[in-house]
C-alpha positions in Angstrom: 0.0 0.0 0.0 2.8 2.4 0.9 4.5 1.8 -2.5 1.3 2.1 -4.5 0.4 5.4 -2.9 3.9 6.8 -3.4 3.9 5.8 -7.1 0.4 7.3 -7.6 1.5 10.7 -6.2 4.6 10.7 -8.5 2.4 9.8 -11.4 0.5 13.2 -11.3 3.7 15.3 -10.6 3.8 16.6 -14.2 0.7 18.8 -13.5 2.3 20.1 -10.3 5.7 21.0 -11.9 4.0 22.4 -14.9 2.2 24.8 -12.6 5.6 26.0 -11.2 6.5 27.7 -14.4 8.5 30.0 -15.0 10.7 28.8 -12.2 13.9 27.2 -13.7 14.7 23.5 -12.9 17.6 24.5 -10.7 15.4 26.7 -8.5 12.6 24.0 -8.2 15.2 21.4 -7.3 16.8 23.6 -4.6 13.5 24.5 -3.1 12.4 20.9 -3.1 15.5 20.0 -1.1 15.3 22.9 1.4 11.6 22.7 2.1 11.8 18.9 2.4 14.7 19.3 4.8 12.5 21.7 6.9 9.6 19.1 7.0 12.1 16.4 8.0 13.5 18.6 10.8 10.0 19.1 12.2 9.2 15.4 12.0 12.5 14.5 13.7 11.8 16.8 16.5 8.1 15.7 16.9 9.1 12.0 16.8 12.2 12.5 18.9 14.5 10.8 16.4 17.6 13.0 16.5 19.4 10.2 18.3 18.7 8.0 15.2 20.2 10.6 12.9 23.3 10.8 15.1 23.7 7.0 15.0 23.4 7.0 11.2 26.1 9.7 10.9 28.4 7.6 13.1 28.0 4.6 10.8 30.3 4.8 7.8 28.4 2.2 5.8 25.0 3.7 6.4 26.3 7.2 5.9 27.9 6.1 2.6 24.8 4.4 1.3 22.7 7.5 2.1 25.3 9.8 0.5 25.0 7.9 -2.8 21.2 7.9 -2.4 21.2 11.6 -1.9 23.3 12.2 -5.1 21.2 10.0 -7.3 17.8 11.3 -6.1 19.0 14.9 -6.6 20.0 13.9 -10.2 16.6 12.3 -10.6 14.7 15.3 -9.3 16.6 17.7 -11.5 16.3 15.7 -14.7 12.6 15.2 -14.1 11.8 18.8 -13.5 13.8 19.8 -16.6 11.9 17.2 -18.6 8.5 18.6 -17.6 9.6 22.2 -18.0 11.0 21.6 -21.5 7.9 19.8 -22.7 9.3 16.2 -22.6 6.9 14.6 -20.2 6.4 11.6 -22.6 10.2 11.0 -22.5 10.1 11.3 -18.7 7.3 8.7 -18.6 9.4 6.5 -20.8 12.1 6.6 -18.2 9.8 5.3 -15.6 8.4 2.6 -17.9 12.0 1.4 -18.5 12.8 1.7 -14.8 11.5 -1.7 -13.8 13.7 -3.3 -16.4 16.8 -1.4 -15.1 15.8 -2.4 -11.5 15.7 -6.1 -12.6 19.1 -5.7 -14.2 20.6 -4.2 -11.1 19.2 -7.1 -9.1 21.2 -9.4 -11.4 24.4 -7.4 -11.6 24.7 -6.1 -8.0 22.6 -8.5 -5.9 23.4 -11.6 -8.0 19.7 -12.4 -8.4 19.0 -15.0 -11.1 16.6 -14.2 -13.9 14.3 -16.7 -15.5 13.9 -17.0 -19.3 10.9 -14.8 -19.6 12.6 -12.0 -17.6 15.6 -12.1 -20.0 13.2 -11.9 -22.9 11.5 -8.8 -21.3 14.9 -7.1 -20.9 15.8 -7.9 -24.5 12.5 -6.4 -25.8 13.0 -3.4 -23.6 16.4 -2.9 -25.2 15.0 -3.0 -28.7 12.3 -0.5 -27.6 14.9 2.0 -26.5 16.8 1.5 -29.8 13.7 2.2 -31.8 13.0 5.4 -29.9 16.7 6.4 -30.2 16.5 6.0 -34.0 13.3 8.0 -34.1 14.6 10.9 -32.0 18.0 10.9 -33.7 19.6 10.7 -30.3 19.4 8.5 -27.2 16.5 9.4 -25.0 18.8 10.9 -22.3 16.0 12.1 -20.0 14.4 8.7 -19.9 17.7 6.8 -19.5 18.9 9.2 -16.7 15.6 8.9 -14.8 15.6 5.1 -15.1 19.2 4.7 -14.0 19.1 7.2 -11.1 15.8 6.0 -9.6 16.8 2.3 -10.0 20.0 3.1 -8.2 18.1 5.0 -5.5 15.9 1.9 -5.0 19.0 -0.3 -4.7 20.5 2.0 -2.0 17.3 1.9 0.0 17.1 -1.9 -0.4 20.7 -2.3 0.9 20.1 0.2 3.7 17.3 -1.9 5.0 19.8 -4.7 5.6 22.6 -2.8 7.3 22.8 -2.2 11.1 24.2 1.1 12.3 26.3 2.3 15.2 23.3 1.6 17.5 22.8 -1.9 16.2 19.6 -0.8 14.4 18.5 -0.2 10.8 17.5 3.2 9.4 13.8 4.1 9.4 12.3 6.0 6.5 12.1 9.5 8.1 15.7 9.3 9.4 17.1 8.2 6.0 15.3 10.9 4.1 16.4 13.5 6.7 20.0 12.6 6.3 19.7 12.7 2.5 18.2 16.2 2.5 20.7 17.3 5.2 23.6 16.2 2.9 22.0 18.1 0.0 21.0 21.2 2.1 24.2 23.2 1.7 24.4 23.1 -2.1 20.7 23.7 -2.3 21.0 26.8 -0.1 23.9 28.0 -2.2 21.9 27.6 -5.4 19.0 29.7 -4.0 21.4 32.4 -2.8 23.0 32.6 -6.2 19.6 32.8 -8.0 18.4 35.5 -5.6 21.6 37.6 -5.9 21.6 37.4 -9.7 17.8 38.1 -10.1 17.0 34.6 -11.4 14.8 33.6 -8.5 11.0 33.5 -9.0 10.1 32.8 -5.4 8.9 36.3 -4.6 8.3 37.7 -8.1 5.4 35.6 -9.5 2.7 36.1 -6.9 1.7 34.4 -3.6 0.3 31.4 -5.4 3.6 30.6 -7.0 5.4 31.2 -3.7 3.0 28.7 -1.9 3.5 26.1 -4.6 7.3 26.3 -4.3 7.0 26.0 -0.5 4.7 23.0 -0.8 7.4 21.1 -2.7 8.7 20.0 0.7 5.5 18.2 1.7 4.9 16.8 -1.8 8.5 15.5 -1.8 8.6 14.0 1.7 5.3 12.2 1.7 5.9 9.9 -1.3 9.6 9.4 -0.5 8.9 8.2 3.0 6.2 5.8 1.7 8.7 4.6 -0.9 11.4 4.0 1.7 9.0 2.0 3.8 8.2 -0.2 0.8 11.7 -0.5 -0.6 13.2 -1.7 2.7 10.6 -4.4 3.1 9.8 -6.0 -0.2 12.0 -7.5 -3.0 13.3 -5.4 -5.9 11.1 -7.5 -8.2 8.0 -6.3 -6.3 9.2 -2.7 -6.4 9.6 -3.2 -10.2 5.9 -4.2 -10.5 4.7 -1.2 -8.4 6.6 1.2 -10.6 4.3 0.7 -13.5 1.7 3.0 -11.9 3.8 6.1 -12.1 4.6 6.1 -15.9 1.0 5.1 -16.8 -0.2 8.2 -15.0 2.6 10.4 -16.3 1.8 9.2 -19.9 -1.8 10.3 -19.4 -0.6 13.7 -18.0 1.6 14.2 -21.1 -1.3 13.7 -23.4 -3.5 16.1 -21.4 -0.7 18.7 -21.5 -0.8 18.5 -25.3 2.3 16.4 -26.2 1.9 14.2 -29.2 3.9 11.2 -30.5 4.8 10.0 -34.0 3.9 6.5 -35.2 7.5 5.3 -34.7 7.4 6.6 -31.1 4.2 4.7 -30.5 6.0 1.6 -31.8 8.8 2.1 -29.3 6.4 2.6 -26.4 4.4 -0.4 -27.5 7.6 -2.6 -27.3 8.3 -1.3 -23.8 4.7 -2.2 -22.7 5.2 -5.7 -24.2 8.4 -6.0 -22.2 6.6 -5.0 -19.0 3.8 -7.4 -19.8 6.3 -10.2 -20.1 7.9 -9.2 -16.8 4.5 -9.0 -15.0 3.5 -12.4 -16.4 6.7 -14.0 -15.1 6.2 -12.4 -11.7 2.7 -13.7 -11.5 3.8 -17.2 -12.5 6.5 -17.1 -9.8 4.0 -16.2 -7.2 1.7 -19.0 -8.2 4.5 -21.6 -8.2 4.1 -23.9 -5.2 6.7 -23.6 -2.4 8.5 -26.9 -1.8 7.7 -28.4 1.6 10.7 -30.0 3.5 10.3 -33.8 4.0 
């Protein structure tokens, strides 16, 4: 349930970021980080979890995993906002369609998970789909590929984090992990806001109170789904996370069409191949769940 709600919220994000125009992607990213950090600080104080944050910061392994997670989620946020602002919501949705396939591949490469035949077929079809779209665009779909790679890596870091004990002998809860991530990103985000304000590039106070409120609310809209995602990613297998991820790109795809983006026939062919790959992956997952579990003699 936590994962499904998180992916549903992310699915309608194009409408939200579209409403933040004319704020540049860098400004939106910086505000997301700073307002999310503020929300996390309030939650840490209310829930009395500052001790958990200190324990994480004393654990080199937990701190390292969260540092990587912070970098890749910042990349993901920045690329996504840029994609929406530049009118490439369809390509962004492609990234999240491809994301489950990348997640499966990470499971093989990093976690040494073994894929079944149908899973390999799905990955192969997905690769062909990206190739078709690359030929149509005349370039690799960089927005899609960066979104898929960064978020799959973020999911991997969260998965690993759920299995690592810290300095206090405990794991990292969702709020603590997100708080540390935003804390690590806070300084560069504050610097970006300061530079934009000093150079006249900030829209925070120049586009009316509604715009200011929307930028401030990026903290809440960022924290809620990420906490829900962290809860899910630390408790379920990567293959299950891959299945849940389908909800986000389906909703984003619909948002793109509502916002007026159109696709050529060749792009439809590429997307269709991706959907075939996801269908194969889902079919394999359902077969795996129905397979009887051996009972020891």
